[in-house]
ROKOL-924507 format. One record per residue: residue number from 1; residue in three letters; x, y, z of N, C-alpha, C, O in turn. Coordinates in Angstrom, 2 decimals. Each point is the difference from the previous one (the first is absolute). Layout:
! residues N
SITE  pos  code      n.x      n.y      n.z     ca.x     ca.y     ca.z      c.x      c.y      c.z      o.x      o.y      o.z
SITE  NUM   Ala        X        Y        Z        X        Y        Z        X        Y        Z        X        Y        Z
...
! end
This chain:
! residues 79
SITE  pos  code      n.x      n.y      n.z     ca.x     ca.y     ca.z      c.x      c.y      c.z      o.x      o.y      o.z
SITE    1   Met     0.84    -1.18     0.00    -0.84     1.18     0.00     0.89     1.25     0.00     0.89     0.12     0.83
SITE    2   Ala    -1.12     0.78    -1.72     0.80     1.21    -0.14    -0.33     1.00     1.10    -1.14     0.11     0.45
SITE    3   Arg     2.17     0.61    -0.02    -0.18     1.01     1.06    -0.04     1.38    -0.61     1.03     0.66    -0.06
SITE    4   Gly    -2.13    -0.21    -0.38    -0.12     1.36    -0.53     0.16     0.05    -1.51     0.60    -0.88    -0.62
SITE    5   Ile    -1.13     1.91     0.09     0.01     0.19    -1.44     1.15     0.93    -0.36     0.29     0.95     0.72
SITE    6   Asn     0.36    -1.24    -1.82     1.07     0.86    -0.53     1.17     0.17     0.96     0.56     1.09     0.11
SITE    7   Arg    -0.19    -2.15     0.59     1.14     0.12     0.90     1.05    -1.07    -0.28     0.75    -0.40     0.88
SITE    8   Gly    -0.71    -0.05    -2.12     1.03    -0.94    -0.40     1.35     0.71    -0.09     0.08     1.21     0.18
SITE    9   Arg     0.95    -1.96    -0.45     1.35     0.58    -0.06     0.10     1.11    -1.03     0.62     1.04     0.24
SITE   10   Gln    -1.22    -1.26    -1.39     0.08     0.99    -1.08    -0.71     1.28     0.41     0.52     1.09    -0.22
SITE   11   Arg    -1.70    -1.21     0.81    -0.77     1.19     0.41     0.73     0.75     1.10     0.05     1.23    -0.01
SITE   12   Arg     0.51    -1.96     0.97     0.75     0.66     1.07     1.19     0.76    -0.55     0.31     1.09     0.46
SITE   13   Ala     0.37    -1.68    -1.45     1.14     0.68    -0.64    -0.46     1.28    -0.68     0.69     1.02     0.06
SITE   14   Glu    -1.85    -1.07    -0.71    -0.54     1.20    -0.65    -0.32     1.08     1.03     0.30     1.18    -0.22
SITE   15   Leu    -0.89    -1.58     1.33    -0.34     0.96     1.05     1.26     0.61     0.61     0.03     1.20     0.28
SITE   16   Gln     0.99    -2.02    -0.07     1.26     0.52     0.55     0.65     0.99    -0.96     0.52     1.02     0.43
SITE   17   Glu    -0.56    -1.32    -1.71     0.57     0.90    -1.00    -0.75     1.33    -0.02     0.61     1.07    -0.09
SITE   18   Arg    -1.94    -1.13     0.16    -0.82     1.22     0.02     0.31     0.84     1.24     0.11     1.22    -0.08
SITE   19   Ala     0.02    -1.89     1.22     0.32     0.70     1.24     1.37     0.68    -0.10     0.18     1.11     0.50
SITE   20   Lys     0.76    -1.77    -1.13     1.34     0.56    -0.19    -0.05     1.26    -0.87     0.64     1.01     0.31
SITE   21   Val    -1.42    -1.08    -1.39    -0.14     1.15    -0.91    -0.64     1.17     0.74     0.46     1.14    -0.12
SITE   22   Leu    -1.52    -1.41     0.89    -0.67     1.07     0.74     0.92     0.63     1.04    -0.01     1.22     0.19
SITE   23   Ala     0.81    -2.04     0.48     0.94     0.52     0.99     1.06     0.89    -0.66     0.37     1.03     0.55
SITE   24   Glu     0.10    -1.43    -1.72     0.99     0.81    -0.72    -0.60     1.34    -0.43     0.65     1.04     0.09
SITE   25   Glu    -1.90    -1.08    -0.56    -0.68     1.24    -0.40    -0.18     0.92     1.19     0.21     1.21    -0.11
SITE   26   Arg    -0.59    -1.77     1.24    -0.20     0.80     1.23     1.31     0.63     0.45     0.01     1.13     0.48
SITE   27   Ala     1.09    -1.86    -0.63     1.30     0.50     0.43     0.45     1.21    -0.82     0.80     0.81     0.48
SITE   28   Thr    -1.30    -0.68    -1.70     0.42     1.12    -0.84    -0.80     1.27     0.27     0.40     1.09    -0.40
SITE   29   Arg    -1.55    -1.23     1.10    -0.84     1.17     0.27     0.47     0.73     1.25     0.47    -0.60     0.96
SITE   30   Thr    -0.63     1.92    -1.00     0.29     0.81     1.18    -1.20    -0.07     0.94    -1.09    -0.41    -0.41
SITE   31   Pro     1.28     0.80     1.69    -1.14     0.00     0.92    -1.16     0.86    -0.50    -1.17    -0.35     0.19
SITE   32   Lys     1.49     1.47    -0.83    -1.04     0.89    -0.53    -0.78    -0.69    -1.12    -1.22     0.11    -0.07
SITE   33   Gln     1.93    -0.81    -0.80    -0.66    -0.72    -1.09    -0.85    -1.14     0.54    -1.09    -0.27    -0.52
SITE   34   Gln     1.59    -0.40     1.55    -0.76    -1.11     0.59    -1.29     0.51     0.65    -1.05    -0.64    -0.11
SITE   35   Leu     1.13     1.79     0.78    -1.21     0.60     0.58    -1.01     0.34    -1.08    -1.20    -0.24     0.16
SITE   36   Ala     1.68     0.80    -1.26    -0.90     0.34    -1.11    -0.65    -1.26    -0.57    -1.18     0.02    -0.35
SITE   37   Leu     1.93    -1.10     0.26    -0.54    -1.25    -0.50    -1.06    -0.56     0.95    -1.04    -0.49    -0.44
SITE   38   Leu     1.29     0.57     1.74    -0.99    -0.45     0.98    -1.28     0.83    -0.10    -1.10    -0.54     0.08
SITE   39   Asp     1.26     1.85    -0.26    -1.16     0.87    -0.15    -0.81    -0.37    -1.24    -1.23    -0.01     0.03
SITE   40   Ala     1.93    -0.30    -1.11    -0.68    -0.36    -1.25    -0.74    -1.33     0.15    -1.11    -0.16    -0.51
SITE   41   Arg     1.72    -0.80     1.21    -0.61    -1.32     0.14    -1.12    -0.03     1.03    -1.06    -0.58    -0.25
SITE   42   Leu     1.30     1.21     1.40    -0.92    -0.14     1.13    -0.87     1.22     0.26    -1.03    -0.10     0.67
SITE   43   Gly     1.45     1.24    -1.18    -0.70     1.25     0.28     0.85     0.86     0.92     0.85    -0.51     0.73
SITE   44   Glu    -1.08     1.79    -0.78     0.80     0.97     0.75    -0.06    -0.30     1.51    -1.05     0.14     0.63
SITE   45   Gly     2.19    -0.54    -0.07     0.09    -0.25     1.44    -0.74    -1.23     0.50    -0.14    -0.18     1.21
SITE   46   Met    -0.34    -0.66    -2.10    -0.77    -1.18     0.41     0.90    -1.23     0.04     0.79    -0.22    -0.92
SITE   47   Gly    -0.91    -0.58     1.96     0.71    -1.28     0.09     1.50     0.14     0.14     0.54     1.10    -0.11
SITE   48   Ala     0.13    -2.20     0.36     1.46    -0.08     0.11     0.54     1.03     0.99     0.97     0.71    -0.29
SITE   49   Arg    -1.61    -0.62     1.45     0.35     1.02     0.99     1.46    -0.09     0.44     0.70     1.01     0.06
SITE   50   Lys    -0.24    -2.21     0.25     1.38    -0.17     0.46     1.00     0.28    -1.11     1.04     0.61     0.24
SITE   51   Glu    -1.35    -1.05    -1.45     0.89     0.24    -1.14     0.10     1.50    -0.28     1.09     0.50    -0.29
SITE   52   Arg    -2.21     0.20     0.36     0.02     1.45    -0.22     0.83     0.70     1.07     0.77     0.91    -0.32
SITE   53   Ala    -0.91    -1.32     1.57     0.76     0.61     1.09     1.50    -0.23    -0.21     0.81     0.90     0.23
SITE   54   Lys    -0.45    -2.10    -0.67     1.40    -0.32    -0.25     0.56     0.86    -1.14     1.12     0.51     0.09
SITE   55   Leu    -1.90    -0.35    -1.15     0.44     0.78    -1.15     0.15     1.48     0.36     0.96     0.65    -0.42
SITE   56   Ile    -1.89    -0.13     1.20     0.08     1.41     0.42     1.22     0.21     0.89     0.69     1.01    -0.12
SITE   57   Ala    -0.42    -1.97     1.01     1.17     0.10     0.87     1.29    -0.02    -0.81     0.97     0.68     0.35
SITE   58   Glu    -0.94    -1.44    -1.43     1.17    -0.05    -0.87     0.22     1.34    -0.71     1.14     0.37    -0.27
SITE   59   Met    -2.22     0.34    -0.04     0.12     1.27    -0.72     0.45     1.14     0.91     0.60     0.96    -0.48
SITE   60   Leu    -0.89    -1.05     1.78     0.36     1.07     0.93     1.50    -0.03     0.27     0.63    -1.06    -0.03
SITE   61   Pro    -0.05     2.24     0.30     1.42     0.01     0.34     0.21    -0.68     1.35    -0.89     0.03     0.85
SITE   62   Pro     2.05    -0.63    -0.65     0.25    -0.69     1.27     0.05     1.00     1.17     0.50     1.12    -0.14
SITE   63   Leu    -1.02    -1.54     1.27     0.00     0.85     1.19     1.38    -0.04     0.65     0.66    -1.03    -0.02
SITE   64   Pro    -0.24     2.15     0.59     1.30    -0.01     0.68    -0.08    -0.89     1.24    -1.02    -0.04     0.69
SITE   65   Glu     2.10    -0.66    -0.42     0.02    -0.88     1.16     0.16     0.82     1.27     0.78     0.95     0.05
SITE   66   Thr    -1.53    -1.33     0.97     0.10     0.68     1.28     0.58    -0.96     1.02    -0.26    -1.20    -0.03
SITE   67   Lys     1.04     1.75     0.93     0.58    -0.82     1.05    -0.98    -0.09     1.15    -0.60     0.99     0.40
SITE   68   Lys     0.44    -2.20     0.11    -0.84    -0.18     1.17     0.88     0.08     1.24     1.07    -0.60     0.06
SITE   69   Glu    -1.55     1.34     0.91     0.76     0.12     1.24    -0.27    -1.20     0.88    -1.13    -0.50     0.06
SITE   70   Thr     2.15     0.06     0.62    -0.20    -1.07     0.96    -0.59     0.61     1.27     0.05     1.21     0.20
SITE   71   Lys    -0.59    -2.04     0.65    -0.60     0.49     1.24     1.05     0.71     0.86    -0.27     1.02     0.63
SITE   72   Lys     1.45    -1.59    -0.62     1.08     0.56     0.81     0.36     1.42    -0.50     0.16     0.92     0.80
SITE   73   Ala    -0.04    -0.77    -2.10     0.35     1.30    -0.58    -1.12     1.00     0.24     0.27     1.18     0.25
SITE   74   Ala    -1.52    -1.62    -0.32    -1.12     0.90     0.22    -0.03     0.48     1.46    -0.33     1.16     0.26
SITE   75   Lys     0.68    -2.03     0.68     0.04     0.37     1.42     1.07     1.06     0.24    -0.22     0.98     0.73
SITE   76   Lys     1.39    -1.18    -1.34     1.11     0.94     0.16    -0.38     1.37    -0.56     0.37     1.03     0.56
SITE   77   Lys    -1.10    -1.05    -1.66    -0.40     1.24    -0.67    -0.97     0.80     0.88     0.06     1.23     0.03
SITE   78   Lys    -0.94    -1.92     0.69    -0.98     0.66     0.86     0.68     0.69     1.18    -0.46     1.05     0.44
SITE   79   Lys     1.54    -1.63     0.07     0.67     0.58     1.19     0.73     1.23    -0.32     0.61     0.60     0.89
! end
């Protein structure tokens, strides 16, 4: 008895090849282009909430690193 339709070796190879092509296409797009593509596919701001947040974070300039004070240093500063 077969387990599922279209999941033979040949079909799986085709699916893997398609996934590889899609991944390569995605790698060539900038975050701005990817956002535009998501908007075209899903609608303006609709769906893919985490992916959109990740893309927006990639477009923003990096935040400067801040040093965290240790408790000991903070105590000394208060005195």
